N, C-alpha and C positions, 0 to 999 in steps of 0.2 A: 322532687327528682334527684336523683343521683347525677354527678358530673358525665358518666357514658351514657344514660339515657338521655341529657340534652346536648351531648354530641351526635349521639345518634339519630335523634329528631333535628338537628340541624342538617346531618348530611341528606337525610330521608327530604328534608324540604329542599335540596338542590344547592345548600349554603357549605361547600366545601373547604372554604378558605374564607377569610376577611372578620373572625372572629378570634375571642380567646376568652378560654373559661377561666373561671378562679373556684374553686368548688364546683356547684352547680348553677352560679351566676355568669350571666355573660359581662364580662368586664371592660371587651372591648368589641366594637362592632364597626367594620371598616366599609360594609358592602351598601351598593347605594338604594336595596331597597330596605323595608322596615324591619327592624328588628321581631322578630315573631313574639308573639304574647308567650307566657308559660302553659296556658291550654292548646296552643295550637302545638306548640312543643311536646307537650304529653301525648297529643292524638297523633302525632308524626312517628313518635318513639314507640309507638305500638305499630305502627305500621310498618316500620323498617326493620323491627321483629320477623313481621309477616312477610315481609320483601324477603330478607336473610334466608328465611327456609325454604319459601318459594324456589331462589335461585341455586339452593343446596338439593331440594329434589328433582329441578331439573338437571342440574351438574349427573346426578344420579344415575337418572335416567338414561343419559345421553352415552356415559359409561358403557351402562350396559347395554344399550343397543350397539354402539361399537364394538363391545367386546362378541356379543353375539352375529354380527356380523362378520367378524374376522375368525371368529369359531375358536376361542381361545377362553380361556378362565385367568380371572383378577390376577391369580398367582402367577399363571404361565405370564401374564403382561409384565407383571414385575420382574420377571427373570429376563425379558426382552430389555426394560428398562435399565436394572440395576447391572 
């Protein structure tokens, strides 16, 4: 696994802090919970990618619904903000 995949796996498992990566290895672990295995991290990294895609899709859907409710286009919304 690459460094970013390991970090993503840790975040998916709820470990936002309390760890340091050097390359793809966890070199410092300061959490009370046991350090996850490489297999658990690989599964979590895959889940993280799916979670991020679902969040992006939900955000796009919410934006489209808001624009429809306001009766404006995305370009018109940009004019209001900028």
